[in-house]
N, C-alpha and C positions, 0 to 999 in steps of 0.2 A: 091096763094102760100106762104106759112107762111115764116117768116123771118130765119128760121131755116133750110129752104130747099133751093136747087139751081137747075137750070137747066143744065142737061149735054149735051154734044155736039149733041147726038142722039136724044135730045129733052125731054127725060126722066127727072123726076124729083126725087132727093134724098137728105139726110140729110147732111148738113156740118158736118166735123168731129170736135171733140172737140179741136184737135190741131190747125185746122184752125182759129177757133173762139178765142182762148186763146192767148194774146199777153204777154208773160212772161216777157219782157224787160220793158214793160209799167207797170206792176203788181210791178215789183220790185222798179221802180221808185216811185210809189204811197206809197208804204212801207217805203222806205228810207225817203221821205217827211214826212211822218206822224211821224216817229221816231225822225226827227229833231224838229219837232214843239213840241212833248212831252218833248224832251230834253231841248229846250229853255225854256219852262214853267217851268221845274223843276229848270233850272238855275236862271230864274228870280225870283222863290220864294227863292231859296238859297241866291241869292246876296242881297234880300231885307232883310234876316235876319242878313247878315253880316253888312248891313248899320244900322240896327237897334241896333246892337250890343247884339243880343239875348244871354242871358247867358246859354240857353241849347244848342247852337252850339258850339261844342269842336272840332268837326273834319270836315274837308273840303276836299273832293276827287275829283279832277278834272279829272276824268279817266273814262274808259269805256264809257257809254252814255253821260258823261258830259266832254268828251273829247274836249279841244280847238279847235283841228281841226274839229271835228264833230259840234261843236258850230259855226264854221266859224267866229270867233271872230277877229276883226281888231286892230291894234295896241292902238288906242283910247280906245276902250272896255276893252282891257288888262291893260293899264294903270288905268283906272277907277276901275277895279277888284283890283288892286294892292294897290290903295287908300283906298279903302274899308276895305281890309284886316289889312292894317296899322293902321286903326282907331279902329279895333276890339280888345276889351281886354279880351276876353274868348276863342277865338280860339287857341287849343293846338296842333292840327296836321293839316298839308297841305300837300297835295299830288298831283302832276301833272305828274304821271306815263305815259309814252309811249303816251304823249300828243303832239308830234310833235312841241316842242318849241325849235325852232332854236334861234340863239343869238340875233337875231331882237325881236323876240316875249319876249324872256326872259328878254331882256332890257327894254322893254315896261312895263312888270309887275314890274320890280325893280325900275323904275323911281317912280312909286307910293308907292311900298312897301320899305321903307327905315329903318323901324325899327318894334321891335315888344316886348312887356313886356309879351306875353302870349304864344307865339308859342315854343313848345318844341321839336316837330319832322316834318322835313321836307323831302319830298321825290320828287326827279325829275329824276327818273330812265327813260333811254331808250329814251332819246331825242336827239337833234343834238347839244348839248352844247361844246364849245370849250373855250380857255383862254378868249375870248372877253366876252362870256357869264359870266364866273367867276368874271370878272372885274365889270360887272354891279351888282353883288351880293354884292360885298365889303362893301357898306354902310349898307346894312341889316346885315350882318355877324357881323360887329363891333359893331351894335347897338341893338341886340338881346340878352338880358342878361339872358333868359331863354332857349335858344336852346341847346338842350342836344344830338341830333341824327341828322344827315345830310345824306342822301343816294343819290348819284350821280352815281350810278352803270351803265354802258352801255352808257356811253356818250364819246365825243372826247376830253377829257381835254389834253391829252398828258402831258409830262414832265412838260412844262412851266405852264400850267394850274394847274397842282397838286401843284406845288411849291408855285405859288402864292396864291392858296386856303389856304394852311397850313399857309403862312406869314398872310393871313387877319384874321385867326382862332387863331392866337397867344396868345390874351387875352379873348378869348371866354371861356365860360363854358361847351363848346362842349365836350361829353364823348365819342361818338361813331360815326366814319366816314366811309361811304362806298364808295371807289372809284375803284371797281372791273371792269374789262373790259373796261378801259378809256384810253387803248393805251400809258400807262406810259412806256418809255423805259429806264429811268434812274433815280435814285433818288439822288437829289441834294439839301439837307436841310441844310440850314443856321443854325449856333448856335444861339439858342433862338429864331428861326423864325419857331416854330411849337406850336400847341396848348398844354398847360402846363398840362391840366386836362384830357387829352384824355385817355380813358380806354380801347376801342376797335378800332382798325384799320384793315379795310378790303382791301387789295390790291391785290386780286386774279385775275386770267386771264389778267395780263398786260405782259409787253414784256421786263421786266428787267431781269438781269442775275447775275451770280456771283459776279461781279465787283460791281453791285450796292447793294450788301448786306453790303458792306463796307461803302456805303452811308448812311445806316441806323445805323451804330454804333454810331454817334453822338447823333442821335434821341433816341437811346436806352439808351445812358448813362445819359441822361437828363429827361428821361420819368419815373417819380416816381409813376405813377398810372396805367401805360400800363399794362393790365391783360390779353389781347386778341390779337394775331396777325394772321392774314390769308394772306399768300403769295403763296397759292395755284395756279397751272397752271401757274407758272413762270418757266424760266430756271435756277433755283437756283443751280442745280447739286450738288454731294456730298460735294464738297469743300466748297460751299457756306452754306450748312447746318451745315459743321463743324464749319464755322466761326461765324455763328449764336449762336450756343450753346456755344461756347467759350466766346463771347461777353456777352452774358446772365448770365454767371458765374462771369466775372471778374467785371461786372456792378451792379452784385446781382440784376439782373432785376425782377420785380414782376410779368412778363409774366407767367401766369398759363395756358394758352391755345395756343397751337402752332399748325397751320395747314399748312402742307406742301405736300398735295397730288398732284400729277401729276407735280412734279418739277424735274424730271430727275435724281432721285436718284438711285443708284446702290450699289457700293461696299461702303457704308459709313464708315468713320473713326471718332471714338469719343473719344477724349483723356480723360482718366481716372481723371485727374487733373481739368477738365473743363467741369464738369457737373452741371447743374443747378439744384439748391436745390429747387426751388419754382414751377417748371412745374409740373402741375398736369393732363393735357390731351395732348397728343401727336398723331397728325394725319399724317400718312405716306402712306395713299392708293393710289392705281394706280401709282406706282413706279416699278423699276425694282429690288428690293432688294431680294439678295439671301441668302443661309445659312451663307455666310460670314458676310453678312450685318446682319443678326440675331444675330451673336457673338457680333456685336458692339451694337446692341440695348440691348442685355443682361446686359450691363454694367450698363444701366439706371435703370435696375430692381434689381441688385445685390447689387448697393451701398448702405451703411447704412443711407446715407441721402436721399434716393430715397423717391420722394413724388408723384410719378405717380399714378394717379387713373384710367385714361383711356388711352388704348392703340389701336390705329386703325391701322390694317395692311392688310386691304382688298386690293385684286388684285395686289399681288408681286409675285415673281418668287420663292419663297422656297416651298418646300413640307414636307415630313416626317422629313427631316433632320433639317429644320428650325423649325419645330413644337418641336422636341426634345430639341433643344437649348433653345427657349422660356420656355418650360415647366421645364426645369432644372433650369433656372434663378428664376422661381417663386417658387421654393420649400420653400425658406425662405423668401418670400417677403410678407409683411404684409400691403400694401398698394393698389395695383392695384385690382380694383373691376370690370372694364370692359375691355374685350380683343375681338377685331375684327380680325378674321382669316379668314373671308369669301372669297373664291376664286373659281370662275366657272371654269377657266382654268386648275387649279391645284388643284384637289380635294384631301383632306386628306384621306389617306387610313385607314385600320383597324388598322395597326400599329401605326400610328399617334394618333388615337382615344384613343387606349389602354395607350399612354403616357398621354394623357389629363386626363383620368380617374385615372390613377395612381398619377396625381398630386393633383386632389381634394378628392380622396378616394383610398388609396393604400391597396388593399386587401390582400397583402402578409401576413399581420399579424394584430391584434389587434393595436400594438403599431404603424405599418405603417400607419393604418386609424388615429390614434389619432394625429400623427404628419403630417399629409396631409395638403394642403393648404386649410385654413378655410375663407379665405378673398376674394377670386374671386367670382363674383356673376353672371357675365353675360358672356356667351362665344358664339360668333357668328361664326357658322362654315359654310362650304361649303353645300349647298343642295345636297341631296342624293335620291336615289331610294330606295324602301323597300327591304333590304337586311338583311344580318347577322350582319350589324353593330348597327342595331335597338336597341338591348339591350344595347350596351356600350353607345350609345348616350342618352338612357333614363336615364342611371345611373349616367352620367355626369351631366344631367338636374336635376335629384333629389339631387345630391351632391350640386349644386349651389343653389338650393332653399333651403337647410338646411343652407347654408352660409348665405342667405338672411334673413331667420327667426331668426338666431342667430348672426345678425351683432353686431361686437365689442364684442363679447363673444366667442372666439375660442374654449375655452374648452367645452362649452355646444355644439358647432357645432360638435366637434370631438365625443363627447359621443352619440349624436344623429345618426350619421354616423355608429357607432358601433352596437347601438340596431338595426337599420334598415338593416344593411348588414351582418355583422360578426355574430350576435345572431340570425339571420335567416337562419336556415340550408338549406331551399330551394334555397334561393336567393344567399347565399353564394357558394354552389354548381354549380349554373348557371354562375355566374360571374368568379369564378375560372376556370371553364372549358373553358369559352370564352377566359379568360387572360392567359391560360396555366400555372396556377399556382397549384402545387399539395397541397392538403389540406386533413388533418387527424384531426378529431375532438379531439382527446386526445391531440395533438400538440397544438391545438387552446385553449384548456381550462387549457394547461399547463402554458399558459403564464400569467394566472389570479392568483394572490397570494390567497391562500386557505381561507385566512380570509375574502377575498370579494366574495367568490362562493356563499355563501347565497344571498347576495344582487343581484348578477348577474342573479342568477335562477330565483329570484323574479320578475326582471325585463322582463326575457324571458317569465314567464307565464303571466304577465300583458300585454304585448305588442304582443304576438305571440300564446299565448294559451297553452292549457295542452299538445297538441300533441308535440309541440316545447320543451316543460319543459322536457318531457319523452326523447325526443331525446338528449338533454343537460346532463340529469342526468345520462345517460348510461356511458359516457367517463369520468364524474367528480366525480363518487360516491366515489371513493377512496380518492381522494383528499378531498371531502366534509367530510368524517370521521375524516380525519386527523385535520380537525379543532377543533376536541373534545380534550380537556385538561384533561387527566386521573386523574392527580395529584389533579387538581382543583376540579374534581368530587369527589374524595374521600374525600377530606377536606370537600367539601359540606355536603357528607353523614355523616361524623363523627360529625359535628356540629348539624345535625338534629338529630341523635341518642342521642346526648349528652343533647339536650334540651328535649327528651322524657324522658330520664333516670332521669333528674333533676325533671320532672314533676311527675314521680312514685314515687321517693323518698319523694316528699313533701306530697303526697297522703298517703303513708305508714306511715310517721311521724304524720300525723292528725289523722289516725285509732288509732295508739299507744296511743296518747295523750287522746283520748276519753275513751279507756279502762283503763287507769290509774285513771281517774275521776271515774268511776264505781266501 
């Protein structure tokens, strides 16, 4: 009997099932051990390159298959790893993402790694670091004169760890610090105990609230280089948001990017006298802002000193009423280029879309088109089913594309919109029908000064063909003839015939002179 056969109780012989022969648990264990052997071999090669100060090795990522947990490294091995990195002068990026580095393991690494002249970017995301781990990093943080970016997202630093980290970095060249999801429930920053050169600070998904915004005030007052602040996912509330804007204005803060999504904002209040003048990008997604809140946001768009280029309002509680307020505020705005109004729950209706089309291409008249918004370049709207809003959406996109093509030249953008829509009878008719705008060709061409009609007709012929030219000539023929200056024509005729008469007189005089000689 072969090894693949077995004897049944009745004495018959049959084949074993595949399931009976295959031990999945044992197979998985063999695969795991094989991966560990491969990973350890890769790490050994990588570590040797570190010890040799390999100039081609600029990035070391101890994550994935090279995870510290996966390699099962003890504290002595981790300390040796730190010593090797400490002596390397070419390594610029060091990453220990999701490596199960608790405080003890991290302390082992930083017993060996106490300084670096080359590392610019360090990532320690998603480990188990607390204030104890931060303290073990202090010598390295204070002796790394090129460290520009430090990412500690998703650790357990809490308030004390964050404050000690800030203090340790006070004389560091650090420019970007990530401490999102670190359990920070209050901000207690001492004067002059924070990084002086920091440009980007990410504190998203922590646990601080409106009172802790006041704790940021001293930091904002003394941060001359801070250009980006992310406090999303904290319970800032509308009061805290107002306080933050006020302080940004009072301290003339250089913050250009402010991220406040998921901050519990609803009926926000913005004081006209305290609107930041350097703010270029504002993210207020996933809040509860309604139409009243849109009235407050409109203040940021209508002020003469407005500097906003990007505004994110995705997933809030306003519908067409809020759209009308924002669209009205953008009529004379010449800075905003990106507007996000995407909202799955509160879809913008046909009426809201009409308002947005009127914003970027007012079809009520040629003058209306010329005075539309020619700055906005991207508008993110709610997804939609194929319906009667398609034409409006497409025309909004067309107008935005024209704005992009003629960036910084609004006159050229306005002219192009007139050519593509107002001077195309079929497109104009379709749009006016959709928008409920009465349109008569004679009225349209009456807006154009007679002296410009020949040039306009030439544009129609060049861009839309002879058929459109004929359609345009019918209502404009009388005005076209009115461009003829009868007096000037008669004067030109008189000059022509005077010249002819002078030539005839000269010819007669020549004939008479010849006769006298004979």
